[in-house]
C-alpha positions as CSV (number, residue, x, y, z in Angstrom):
1,M,-10.4,-1.4,-31.7
2,L,-7.7,0.5,-33.4
3,S,-4.1,-0.8,-33.3
4,L,-4.6,-3.5,-30.7
5,F,-1.7,-5.9,-30.5
6,A,-1.3,-9.1,-28.6
7,V,1.2,-9.4,-25.8
8,S,2.7,-12.6,-24.4
9,P,1.9,-13.2,-20.7
10,D,5.6,-13.8,-20.1
11,C,6.2,-10.4,-21.6
12,L,4.2,-8.6,-18.9
13,A,6.8,-9.5,-16.3
14,S,9.7,-8.9,-18.7
15,P,11.7,-5.7,-19.1
16,H,11.4,-6.3,-22.9
17,C,7.7,-5.9,-22.8
18,P,6.5,-2.6,-24.4
19,T,4.0,-2.2,-21.6
20,A,6.5,-2.7,-18.8
21,P,8.8,-0.1,-17.3
22,Q,12.0,0.0,-19.2
23,P,15.1,-0.1,-16.9
24,S,18.4,1.4,-18.0
25,R,20.3,-0.8,-20.3
26,H,23.7,0.8,-19.6
27,R,25.5,-2.1,-17.8
28,F,29.0,-2.3,-16.6
29,A,30.9,-5.5,-15.9
30,L,33.8,-5.9,-13.5
31,L,36.3,-8.2,-15.0
32,T,38.9,-9.4,-12.5
33,F,41.8,-11.6,-13.4
34,S,45.2,-12.5,-11.9
35,A,48.3,-13.3,-13.8
36,C,51.6,-14.4,-12.2
37,L,54.4,-13.0,-14.4
38,L,57.6,-14.9,-14.0
39,F,60.0,-12.0,-14.5
40,V,63.1,-11.4,-12.4
41,L,62.2,-9.2,-9.4
42,Q,58.6,-9.0,-10.7
43,P,55.9,-10.1,-8.1
44,C,52.6,-11.7,-9.0
45,A,50.0,-9.0,-9.7
46,T,46.3,-8.9,-9.9
47,A,44.6,-6.5,-12.3
48,T,41.0,-5.3,-12.3
49,L,39.5,-3.9,-15.4
50,H,36.2,-2.0,-15.7
51,A,34.7,-2.3,-19.2
52,E,31.3,-1.9,-20.8
53,P,30.6,-5.1,-22.7
54,V,29.7,-4.8,-26.4
55,Q,26.0,-5.4,-26.9
56,R,25.1,-8.3,-29.0
57,P,23.9,-7.3,-32.5
58,N,20.3,-6.6,-33.0
59,V,18.6,-8.8,-35.7
60,V,16.0,-7.7,-38.2
61,F,14.5,-10.5,-40.3
62,I,12.4,-9.3,-43.3
63,L,10.5,-12.0,-45.1
64,A,8.6,-10.9,-48.3
65,D,5.6,-13.0,-49.2
66,D,5.4,-14.5,-52.8
67,L,8.3,-12.3,-54.0
68,G,9.8,-13.9,-57.0
69,W,13.4,-14.1,-58.2
70,S,12.7,-11.6,-60.9
71,D,10.4,-9.3,-58.8
72,T,13.3,-7.0,-57.8
73,T,16.0,-5.1,-59.6
74,L,18.8,-7.2,-58.0
75,F,19.4,-9.5,-60.9
76,G,18.7,-7.4,-64.0
77,T,15.6,-9.4,-64.8
78,T,12.9,-6.7,-64.7
79,Q,12.4,-3.4,-66.5
80,F,9.1,-2.7,-64.9
81,Y,9.4,-2.9,-61.2
82,K,11.2,-0.5,-58.9
83,T,13.0,-1.6,-55.8
84,P,15.6,1.1,-54.9
85,N,15.4,0.3,-51.1
86,I,16.1,-3.4,-51.7
87,E,19.1,-2.3,-53.9
88,R,20.1,0.0,-51.0
89,L,20.0,-3.0,-48.6
90,A,22.0,-5.0,-51.0
91,Q,24.7,-2.3,-51.0
92,R,25.1,-2.9,-47.3
93,G,25.7,-6.6,-47.4
94,M,25.8,-9.8,-49.5
95,T,23.3,-10.8,-52.1
96,F,22.7,-14.5,-52.8
97,T,22.0,-15.4,-56.4
98,R,21.0,-19.0,-55.6
99,A,18.8,-18.6,-52.5
100,Y,16.0,-21.2,-52.2
101,A,12.9,-21.4,-50.1
102,S,12.4,-24.6,-48.3
103,S,9.1,-25.1,-50.1
104,P,7.2,-23.5,-53.0
105,L,4.5,-22.5,-50.6
106,C,4.5,-20.2,-47.5
107,S,3.8,-22.1,-44.3
108,P,6.3,-24.8,-44.8
109,T,9.0,-22.2,-45.5
110,R,8.1,-20.2,-42.5
111,S,8.3,-23.3,-40.2
112,A,11.8,-23.9,-41.7
113,I,13.0,-20.4,-40.8
114,L,11.8,-20.7,-37.2
115,T,13.0,-24.2,-36.6
116,G,16.0,-24.7,-38.9
117,L,14.2,-28.0,-40.0
118,S,12.9,-29.2,-43.3
119,P,9.2,-29.3,-43.9
120,A,9.7,-33.0,-44.5
121,R,10.7,-33.3,-40.8
122,T,8.1,-31.0,-39.2
123,G,5.3,-32.4,-41.5
124,I,4.1,-28.9,-42.5
125,T,4.1,-29.3,-46.2
126,T,1.2,-27.2,-47.3
127,P,-0.2,-23.8,-46.2
128,N,-3.3,-25.1,-44.3
129,C,-2.5,-23.5,-41.0
130,H,-5.4,-21.1,-41.1
131,L,-7.9,-23.9,-41.3
132,P,-9.8,-24.9,-38.2
133,Q,-8.7,-28.6,-37.9
134,V,-5.6,-29.0,-35.7
135,V,-3.2,-31.6,-37.1
136,L,0.1,-32.2,-35.3
137,Q,1.2,-35.4,-36.9
138,A,1.4,-36.0,-40.7
139,S,-0.2,-39.2,-42.0
140,A,0.0,-41.1,-45.2
141,A,-3.0,-42.0,-47.4
142,T,-3.4,-45.2,-49.4
143,T,-6.1,-43.9,-51.8
144,G,-6.8,-40.9,-53.9
145,P,-8.6,-39.7,-57.0
146,A,-8.6,-42.5,-59.6
147,N,-6.7,-40.4,-62.2
148,K,-3.7,-39.9,-59.8
149,M,-0.9,-42.4,-59.6
150,A,0.2,-41.4,-56.1
151,T,-1.6,-40.3,-52.9
152,T,-1.1,-37.1,-51.0
153,P,-0.1,-37.2,-47.3
154,K,-2.1,-35.2,-44.8
155,S,-0.1,-32.3,-43.7
156,V,0.5,-30.9,-40.2
157,S,-1.6,-27.8,-39.7
158,R,0.1,-26.0,-36.8
159,L,3.7,-25.3,-35.8
160,D,4.0,-27.5,-32.7
161,T,5.2,-25.7,-29.6
162,K,7.6,-28.6,-28.9
163,Y,10.1,-26.9,-31.2
164,H,12.6,-24.4,-29.7
165,T,12.1,-21.6,-32.2
166,L,14.4,-18.9,-33.4
167,A,12.4,-16.4,-31.4
168,E,12.7,-18.5,-28.2
169,M,16.4,-18.6,-28.7
170,F,16.6,-14.9,-28.9
171,R,14.4,-14.4,-25.9
172,D,16.4,-16.8,-23.9
173,H,19.5,-14.7,-24.6
174,G,18.1,-11.4,-23.4
175,Y,16.5,-10.1,-26.7
176,A,13.2,-8.3,-26.9
177,T,11.2,-10.1,-29.6
178,G,8.5,-8.8,-31.8
179,H,6.6,-10.3,-34.7
180,F,4.9,-8.0,-37.2
181,G,2.9,-9.1,-40.2
182,K,1.9,-12.4,-41.6
183,W,2.2,-15.6,-39.5
184,H,0.2,-18.5,-41.1
185,L,1.5,-21.1,-38.7
186,G,-1.6,-21.3,-36.5
187,A,-3.9,-19.3,-34.2
188,E,-3.6,-19.5,-30.5
189,P,-2.3,-21.6,-28.8
190,Y,0.2,-21.8,-31.8
191,S,0.5,-18.0,-32.4
192,P,3.7,-16.0,-32.2
193,L,3.0,-15.4,-28.5
194,E,3.4,-19.2,-27.9
195,H,6.6,-19.4,-30.0
196,G,8.9,-16.9,-28.3
197,F,7.6,-13.5,-29.3
198,D,6.8,-10.8,-26.7
199,V,4.4,-9.0,-29.0
200,D,2.5,-9.9,-32.2
201,V,0.9,-7.3,-34.5
202,P,-1.8,-7.6,-35.9
203,H,-2.1,-11.1,-34.3
204,W,-3.6,-12.6,-37.4
205,H,-3.4,-16.2,-38.4
206,G,-4.8,-16.0,-41.9
207,P,-3.0,-16.7,-45.2
208,G,-2.8,-13.1,-46.3
209,P,-4.3,-9.6,-45.5
210,A,-7.8,-9.6,-44.1
211,G,-9.8,-8.3,-46.9
212,S,-7.4,-5.8,-48.7
213,Y,-4.2,-3.8,-48.5
214,V,-6.0,-0.4,-48.7
215,A,-8.3,0.4,-45.9
216,P,-10.9,-0.4,-44.9
217,W,-9.6,-3.9,-44.1
218,K,-11.1,-6.6,-41.9
219,F,-8.6,-7.5,-39.2
220,P,-10.3,-8.0,-35.8
221,D,-9.1,-5.3,-33.3
222,F,-6.8,-3.7,-35.8
223,D,-8.3,-0.6,-37.5
224,P,-6.7,1.8,-39.9
225,N,-5.4,5.1,-38.5
226,T,-6.5,7.0,-41.5
227,P,-9.0,6.4,-44.4
228,N,-7.4,4.5,-47.3
229,E,-4.3,3.7,-45.1
230,H,-2.1,1.1,-46.8
231,L,-1.5,-2.0,-44.8
232,E,2.3,-2.3,-45.5
233,D,2.8,1.4,-44.5
234,R,1.0,0.7,-41.3
235,M,3.0,-2.5,-40.6
236,A,6.2,-0.6,-41.1
237,D,5.0,2.1,-38.7
238,E,4.3,-0.6,-36.1
239,A,7.7,-2.1,-36.6
240,V,9.3,1.4,-36.2
241,A,7.5,1.8,-32.9
242,F,9.1,-1.5,-31.7
243,L,12.6,-0.4,-32.9
244,E,12.2,3.0,-31.1
245,S,11.0,1.3,-27.9
246,H,14.0,-1.1,-27.8
247,R,16.9,0.9,-29.2
248,E,18.8,0.6,-26.0
249,E,18.7,-3.2,-25.7
250,P,19.2,-6.1,-28.1
251,F,16.1,-6.9,-30.1
252,F,14.9,-9.4,-32.7
253,L,12.4,-7.8,-35.1
254,N,10.6,-10.4,-37.2
255,Y,9.0,-8.4,-40.0
256,W,7.1,-10.9,-42.1
257,M,5.5,-8.8,-44.8
258,F,2.0,-9.3,-46.1
259,S,3.3,-8.0,-49.4
260,V,3.0,-9.2,-52.2
261,H,0.5,-11.9,-51.5
262,A,-3.0,-11.8,-52.8
263,P,-5.5,-10.0,-52.8
264,F,-4.2,-7.8,-55.5
265,D,-4.9,-4.2,-54.7
266,A,-2.7,-1.2,-54.2
267,K,-2.5,2.6,-53.9
268,R,-4.5,4.0,-56.8
269,K,-2.0,6.7,-57.6
270,L,0.8,4.1,-57.9
271,I,-1.4,1.9,-60.1
272,E,-2.0,4.7,-62.5
273,Q,1.7,5.6,-62.6
274,Y,2.6,2.0,-63.6
275,R,-0.3,1.8,-66.0
276,Q,1.4,4.4,-68.1
277,R,4.6,2.3,-68.3
278,V,3.1,-1.0,-69.3
279,D,4.8,-2.7,-72.2
280,P,2.3,-5.3,-73.7
281,S,5.2,-7.5,-74.8
282,D,6.7,-7.7,-71.3
283,P,5.5,-10.7,-69.3
284,Q,5.7,-8.4,-66.3
285,R,2.9,-6.0,-67.1
286,C,0.5,-5.9,-64.2
287,P,0.4,-2.3,-62.8
288,T,-1.4,-3.4,-59.6
289,Y,1.4,-5.8,-58.8
290,A,4.1,-3.3,-59.6
291,A,2.4,-0.8,-57.2
292,M,2.4,-3.6,-54.6
293,I,6.1,-4.1,-55.0
294,E,6.8,-0.4,-54.6
295,S,4.9,-0.3,-51.4
296,M,6.8,-3.4,-50.2
297,D,10.1,-1.7,-51.1
298,D,9.0,1.5,-49.3
299,A,8.5,-0.5,-46.1
300,V,12.1,-1.8,-46.4
301,G,13.2,1.8,-46.8
302,T,11.3,2.8,-43.7
303,L,13.1,0.3,-41.6
304,L,16.5,1.2,-43.0
305,D,15.8,4.9,-42.4
306,T,14.8,4.2,-38.8
307,L,17.9,2.1,-38.1
308,D,20.0,4.9,-39.4
309,R,18.1,7.6,-37.5
310,L,18.4,5.7,-34.2
311,Q,22.1,5.2,-35.0
312,I,21.9,1.4,-34.5
313,A,22.4,0.3,-38.1
314,D,26.0,-0.6,-37.4
315,N,25.1,-3.0,-34.7
316,T,22.2,-4.7,-36.6
317,I,22.1,-7.8,-38.6
318,I,19.5,-7.8,-41.4
319,V,18.2,-10.8,-43.3
320,F,16.0,-10.3,-46.3
321,A,14.4,-13.3,-48.1
322,S,11.2,-14.6,-49.7
323,D,9.0,-17.5,-48.7
324,N,8.5,-18.9,-52.2
325,G,8.5,-17.9,-55.8
326,G,6.3,-15.3,-57.6
327,N,2.6,-15.9,-58.2
328,M,1.9,-16.8,-61.8
329,Y,-1.4,-18.6,-61.4
330,N,-3.8,-15.7,-60.6
331,I,-5.2,-13.3,-63.1
332,V,-5.4,-9.6,-62.3
333,K,-7.4,-7.7,-64.9
334,G,-6.4,-10.0,-67.7
335,T,-2.8,-10.7,-66.9
336,P,-0.8,-12.8,-64.4
337,P,0.5,-10.9,-61.5
338,T,4.1,-11.4,-62.5
339,S,6.6,-13.5,-64.4
340,N,9.6,-15.3,-62.9
341,A,11.4,-15.5,-66.3
342,P,14.0,-16.7,-67.1
343,L,13.1,-19.2,-64.5
344,R,10.4,-21.8,-65.2
345,G,7.2,-21.9,-63.1
346,G,6.2,-20.1,-60.0
347,K,4.7,-20.3,-56.6
348,A,3.3,-23.9,-55.9
349,T,5.6,-25.5,-58.4
350,M,8.8,-27.6,-58.0
351,Y,10.6,-25.7,-60.8
352,E,13.1,-22.9,-60.1
353,G,10.5,-20.2,-60.3
354,G,8.6,-21.8,-57.4
355,V,11.5,-21.9,-54.9
356,R,14.3,-19.6,-56.0
357,G,14.1,-16.0,-54.7
358,P,16.1,-12.9,-53.6
359,A,18.1,-13.0,-50.3
360,I,20.4,-10.5,-48.7
361,V,22.4,-10.7,-45.4
362,V,23.8,-7.6,-43.8
363,Q,26.2,-7.3,-40.9
364,P,28.2,-4.1,-41.0
365,G,31.9,-4.6,-40.4
366,V,31.6,-8.4,-40.8
367,V,29.9,-9.1,-44.1
368,E,31.6,-7.1,-46.9
369,A,29.2,-4.5,-48.3
370,G,28.0,-4.7,-51.9
371,T,29.1,-8.3,-52.5
372,R,27.5,-11.3,-54.1
373,S,27.6,-15.0,-53.6
374,D,26.6,-17.9,-55.8
375,A,26.5,-20.3,-52.9
376,V,23.4,-22.4,-52.6
377,I,21.5,-21.5,-49.5
378,Q,18.0,-22.4,-48.1
379,S,15.5,-21.1,-45.6
380,S,16.5,-23.7,-43.0
381,D,20.0,-22.2,-43.0
382,F,19.1,-19.0,-41.3
383,Y,18.6,-20.3,-37.8
384,P,22.0,-22.1,-37.5
385,T,23.6,-19.1,-39.3
386,L,22.3,-16.6,-36.8
387,L,23.5,-18.8,-33.9
388,D,27.0,-18.8,-35.6
389,M,27.0,-15.1,-36.2
390,L,26.1,-14.4,-32.6
391,S,28.3,-17.1,-31.1
392,I,25.4,-18.7,-29.4
393,D,25.2,-22.5,-28.9
394,A,22.2,-24.5,-29.9
395,Q,20.1,-26.2,-27.2
396,P,21.5,-29.5,-25.9
397,G,20.5,-32.2,-28.5
398,Q,19.1,-29.6,-30.9
399,T,19.9,-30.4,-34.5
400,F,19.2,-28.6,-37.8
401,D,18.6,-29.6,-41.4
402,G,20.1,-26.3,-42.4
403,I,23.8,-25.3,-42.1
404,S,25.6,-22.2,-41.1
405,I,26.4,-20.1,-44.2
406,V,28.9,-17.9,-42.3
407,P,31.8,-19.2,-44.5
408,A,29.9,-17.8,-47.6
409,L,29.3,-14.5,-45.7
410,Q,33.1,-14.4,-45.1
411,G,33.8,-14.8,-48.8
412,K,34.9,-18.4,-48.4
413,P,33.6,-21.5,-50.2
414,L,30.4,-23.0,-48.7
415,H,30.8,-26.8,-48.4
416,R,27.6,-28.7,-48.5
417,D,26.5,-31.9,-50.2
418,A,23.0,-30.9,-51.3
419,I,19.7,-29.2,-50.4
420,F,16.3,-30.8,-50.6
421,T,12.8,-29.5,-51.3
422,Y,9.9,-31.8,-50.2
423,F,6.5,-31.0,-51.7
424,P,4.2,-34.0,-51.8
425,H,1.3,-32.1,-53.2
426,S,0.0,-31.2,-56.7
427,P,-2.0,-28.0,-56.7
428,P,-3.4,-27.5,-60.3
429,V,-1.4,-24.3,-61.2
430,P,0.6,-23.8,-64.4
431,E,3.7,-26.0,-64.5
432,W,2.4,-28.2,-61.7
433,L,3.9,-31.6,-61.1
434,P,2.5,-34.6,-59.2
435,P,3.8,-35.1,-55.6
436,A,7.5,-34.7,-55.7
437,V,10.8,-34.1,-53.9
438,S,14.0,-32.5,-55.4
439,V,17.7,-32.3,-54.7
440,H,20.1,-29.6,-55.7
441,Q,23.7,-30.6,-55.9
442,D,26.2,-28.1,-57.3
443,D,24.7,-27.1,-60.7
444,W,22.5,-30.1,-61.0
445,K,18.8,-30.6,-60.0
446,L,16.9,-33.9,-59.8
447,I,13.2,-34.1,-59.3
448,R,11.7,-37.4,-58.1
449,I,8.0,-37.7,-59.0
450,F,6.6,-40.2,-56.5
451,H,5.3,-43.4,-58.2
452,G,4.9,-41.5,-61.5
453,G,6.6,-44.0,-63.7
454,K,5.8,-47.4,-65.1
455,A,4.5,-50.1,-62.7
456,G,4.3,-47.6,-59.9
457,K,8.0,-46.8,-59.9
458,H,9.3,-43.2,-59.5
459,R,9.8,-40.9,-62.4
460,Y,12.6,-38.4,-62.7
461,K,13.5,-35.1,-64.3
462,L,17.2,-34.0,-64.3
463,F,18.3,-30.5,-65.2
464,H,21.8,-29.0,-65.6
465,L,21.0,-25.5,-64.2
466,S,24.3,-23.8,-65.2
467,E,23.4,-24.5,-68.9
468,D,19.6,-24.6,-68.6
469,V,18.4,-22.3,-65.8
470,G,14.9,-22.4,-67.5
471,E,14.7,-26.1,-67.0
472,Q,13.6,-26.8,-70.6
473,H,15.8,-29.9,-71.2
474,D,15.3,-33.0,-69.1
475,V,18.6,-34.9,-69.4
476,S,17.7,-37.8,-67.0
477,A,17.9,-40.3,-69.9
478,K,21.3,-39.0,-70.8
479,Y,22.8,-39.3,-67.3
480,P,21.3,-42.3,-65.7
481,Q,24.2,-42.8,-63.2
482,R,23.9,-39.2,-62.0
483,V,20.2,-39.8,-61.5
484,E,21.0,-42.9,-59.5
485,R,23.5,-41.1,-57.3
486,M,21.3,-38.1,-56.7
487,D,18.2,-40.2,-56.0
488,A,20.3,-42.0,-53.4
489,L,20.7,-38.6,-51.7
490,I,17.0,-38.1,-51.8
491,E,16.3,-41.5,-50.3
492,A,18.7,-40.8,-47.5
493,F,17.1,-37.5,-46.8
494,L,13.6,-39.0,-46.7
495,V,14.8,-41.6,-44.3
496,D,16.7,-39.2,-42.1
497,T,13.7,-36.7,-41.8
498,Q,11.2,-39.6,-41.4
499,A,9.1,-37.9,-44.1
500,V,5.6,-39.1,-44.5
501,R,5.6,-40.0,-48.2
502,P,3.1,-40.3,-51.0
503,Q,2.0,-43.9,-51.6
504,P,0.9,-45.8,-54.7
505,N,-2.7,-45.1,-55.2
506,S,-4.7,-48.3,-54.8
507,K,-7.6,-46.8,-56.6
508,F,-5.6,-45.6,-59.6
509,D,-7.4,-46.3,-63.0
510,P,-5.0,-46.0,-66.0
511,A,-8.0,-45.4,-68.2
512,L,-8.6,-42.1,-66.4
513,Y,-4.9,-41.0,-66.4
514,R,-4.2,-37.9,-68.6
515,P,-0.5,-37.4,-68.7
516,E,-0.8,-34.6,-71.3
517,L,-2.5,-32.5,-68.6
518,E,0.5,-32.5,-66.4
519,G,1.6,-28.9,-66.0
520,V,-1.6,-27.5,-67.4
521,G,-3.0,-25.4,-64.7
522,R,-6.2,-23.6,-63.8
523,I,-6.0,-19.8,-63.7
524,Q,-7.6,-18.1,-60.7
525,R,-9.1,-14.7,-60.5
526,G,-7.0,-13.0,-57.9
527,A,-7.8,-9.3,-57.9
528,A,-9.3,-7.8,-54.9
529,K,-13.0,-7.3,-55.3
530,S,-13.7,-4.0,-56.9
531,K,-14.8,-1.5,-54.2
532,R,-15.3,2.1,-54.0
533,A,-12.8,3.9,-51.8
534,R,-14.5,4.8,-48.6
535,P,-15.0,8.6,-48.7
536,T,-13.3,10.5,-46.0
537,A,-16.1,11.8,-43.8
538,P,-15.7,15.5,-42.9
539,P,-15.2,16.4,-39.2
540,V,-18.2,17.3,-37.2
541,A,-17.4,20.0,-34.6
542,G,-13.8,18.9,-34.9
543,W,-14.5,15.2,-34.4
544,L,-13.6,12.8,-37.1
545,P,-15.9,9.7,-37.4
546,G,-14.3,6.3,-38.1
547,G,-14.9,2.6,-38.1
548,T,-18.6,1.6,-38.2
549,C,-20.2,4.9,-37.5
550,T,-21.5,8.2,-39.0
551,L,-21.5,11.4,-37.0
552,S,-23.8,14.4,-37.0
553,L,-24.6,17.4,-34.7
554,H,-28.0,18.1,-33.3
555,Q,-28.7,20.9,-30.8
556,G,-25.2,20.9,-29.5
557,T,-24.9,17.1,-29.1
558,L,-22.8,14.7,-31.2
559,Q,-25.1,12.0,-32.6
560,V,-23.3,8.7,-33.4
561,I,-25.1,6.1,-35.5
562,S,-23.2,2.8,-35.3
563,T,-23.8,0.1,-37.9
564,G,-21.3,-2.4,-36.5
565,A,-18.9,-3.4,-33.7
566,D,-16.3,-0.6,-33.9
567,P,-17.6,2.9,-33.8
568,Y,-15.2,5.6,-32.9
569,L,-14.5,9.4,-33.2
570,S,-11.2,11.2,-32.8
571,Y,-10.2,14.8,-32.2
572,Q,-7.0,16.7,-32.9
573,L,-6.3,19.1,-30.1
574,P,-5.3,22.7,-31.1
575,E,-2.0,22.3,-29.4
576,A,0.0,19.6,-27.5
577,F,-0.9,19.8,-23.8
578,P,1.9,19.1,-21.3
579,Q,2.5,15.6,-19.8
580,Q,0.5,15.3,-16.6
581,A,-2.4,13.3,-15.3
582,Y,-5.7,14.1,-17.0
583,A,-9.4,13.2,-16.9
584,L,-11.7,13.2,-19.9
585,R,-15.3,13.9,-18.8
586,F,-18.4,13.7,-21.0
587,T,-22.1,12.9,-20.9
588,M,-23.3,10.0,-23.0
589,R,-26.6,8.3,-23.8
590,S,-26.6,5.0,-25.6
591,D,-28.8,2.1,-26.7
592,S,-25.8,0.1,-28.1
593,K,-23.8,-2.6,-26.3
594,G,-20.4,-3.6,-25.1
595,D,-17.6,-1.7,-23.4
596,G,-16.0,1.6,-24.3
597,Q,-12.5,2.8,-24.6
598,V,-10.7,6.2,-24.6
599,F,-7.4,6.6,-26.5
600,W,-5.0,9.5,-26.3
601,H,-2.4,10.5,-29.0
602,E,1.0,11.4,-27.6
603,Q,3.2,13.9,-29.4
604,D,5.8,12.3,-31.7
605,V,4.6,8.8,-30.8
606,R,3.4,6.3,-33.5
607,P,0.9,5.0,-34.2
608,A,-1.4,7.8,-33.1
609,Y,-3.8,5.6,-31.2
610,F,-2.6,2.4,-29.7
611,R,-3.8,-0.1,-27.1
612,D,-1.1,0.8,-24.6
613,R,-2.3,4.4,-24.6
614,S,-5.9,3.7,-23.8
615,V,-8.4,3.1,-20.9
616,R,-11.5,1.0,-21.0
617,F,-14.7,2.0,-19.4
618,D,-18.2,0.4,-18.9
619,P,-21.0,2.4,-20.5
620,I,-24.6,2.0,-19.4
621,H,-26.6,1.3,-22.5
622,D,-30.1,2.1,-21.2
623,G,-31.0,5.1,-23.4
624,E,-30.5,7.5,-20.5
625,D,-27.8,10.2,-19.9
626,H,-24.8,9.2,-17.8
627,E,-21.7,11.1,-16.8
628,Y,-18.3,9.5,-17.4
629,T,-14.9,10.4,-16.1
630,I,-11.9,8.6,-17.7
631,E,-8.6,9.2,-16.0
632,F,-5.2,8.7,-17.8
633,S,-1.6,9.6,-17.4
634,P,0.3,10.1,-20.7
635,A,4.1,9.6,-21.0
636,H,4.4,12.5,-23.4
637,P,2.4,15.7,-24.3
638,V,-1.1,14.9,-25.5
639,Q,-2.2,16.1,-28.9
640,G,-5.3,14.0,-29.7
641,I,-8.3,12.1,-28.1
642,R,-10.3,9.3,-29.4
643,I,-13.6,7.9,-28.0
644,D,-14.8,4.4,-28.8
645,P,-18.2,4.6,-27.1
646,A,-19.4,1.0,-27.7
647,R,-18.9,-2.3,-29.5
648,G,-22.2,-2.6,-31.3
649,G,-24.8,-1.0,-33.4
650,G,-27.2,1.6,-32.2
651,K,-27.7,5.3,-31.4
652,I,-25.3,7.2,-29.1
653,R,-25.4,10.8,-28.0
654,I,-22.3,12.5,-26.6
655,S,-22.2,16.0,-25.1
656,N,-20.4,18.3,-22.7
657,I,-16.9,16.9,-23.4
658,R,-14.0,18.5,-21.6
659,L,-10.4,17.7,-20.7
660,M,-9.5,18.3,-17.1
661,T,-6.4,18.1,-15.0
662,A,-6.4,15.5,-12.2
663,S,-7.0,18.4,-9.8
664,G,-10.1,19.5,-11.7
665,D,-8.9,22.5,-13.7
666,L,-10.3,22.8,-17.2
667,V,-7.7,22.3,-20.0
668,H,-9.9,22.2,-23.0
669,R,-13.7,22.2,-23.7
670,F,-14.6,20.4,-26.9
671,K,-17.1,22.3,-29.0
672,P,-20.0,22.2,-29.1
């Protein structure tokens, strides 16, 4: 059904739940204190003050998917892409030039954001959380393919509910919590609803959009509102509805974009605009990807516009980041989606292009607007940082692998020894490495390749990033003492996190080893399957068909032919009818199956048709006429009606449709 979202059971009894009555959030505290002032002839006095406490800041966390360091206009590394709203966001806060994802792939980084822990500690080291097998404990392997020197550990496949997540922290401190967009940390019972979120839209556990960005897409129970609707536009609208519902109370909006992950498709008009601007000599020359970035940027602008319109921007912290580097291993109509130049590599690699990305933190009046920082930060830092910004204590015994970056946000030096990236996998993408771990310390970066050297010893790559940001010159042989010191940091990190490590491969056959193939990757076709845009069906007697049905008119009766599980038809009323109790009455004959549902569109409420504004009913699918009366009570004037007559294929006939008041007065008769 259209726009269904999942709601936590705990939410239903909570004032934060969008389905629960919303009490007034105007609260006053009585602060009483006594002070004995030791002045001559001055008696002790007791003073009572009445004051409204300052509401804790709201928090909006925007996580782009696969957005590379050079995919925005923040760093002067692109002439092709347009990101004015991300620039606008940067003007409100601090941009970090050396922000690192905790992993070169998505699920591990997402787990780090929600827990403040390294993927080495949680065991989520690869994005396998959409697969059916549930694995809650990583395990080592002793054997592997005969041409590999090291084995690959088995990764955890779900974010365990034993962790006290960022969302649970916010909910525990009175925040309404909403997750919108990609999750990829497990389906129920490991979904956002089990990790502290009141609502989850579209309640999808997959690695990317279901089918495509441009409708029709394939999410279960989450239909487009309009033909050819763009998914990121829709997600932004859903997030706006959450902001509007909770403007009077503190909220945590976790907006994890689907953009710009595969599949690669976008608005046709934007693709054509960028096609006219392609420079064949520019490594960034994919018009589809450029159009995807523009839609992603538009969604950022929608959130900023909403915060401004609701006059809550000044009391809202915003974090913007990416989960890993830009995708350089797919091919979209003959070219890679993007280039992370001047950085080496991209998504799924241990080089800078795989883990370095854009990051911005905004807190009006606290973080100086329009500033930049060269401090090294990582995904696992955001949880302890938000605790620090909000003056909230961690749980008893709770520790983090990340640190608070508040000193950097205050313009002060950020003192930290190092950051670590643990990636014990070797997907065959361009610039791939065997299973590895890296450490960044100041301007230096050391990569340990597990058991990749002689006699099963580790192999190393050392780069001086301030002089070689493109990682073209391995200086490990030149600085052996630095390698030794930095490798000692790696070893201490692996011990502390109890990382499950790659092991020497007992089946390794040197005769099959091809070292010259290291870094030579396989290119994957990544464009969305070519499809014709679904034509917009014309209204029939004012009713617009949608989903899995066609609509026609025969002798004054609407004839619905359903070819799948989601037929529906909607009607825009000639005017907005006043808020009051209504009854929709109609006659229906059906040989389909499943329950039915009636939605109503309330004036100035988005999205138009939503689960909260609907009533289910039980059709009788026996091929005979039956009269139905669906009662509903809108919270605003009504300007549209939608009927979902069934949940299966078949023939359905609907006639004599009229909208009545609860007392039986006719408000509108739907023609014919």
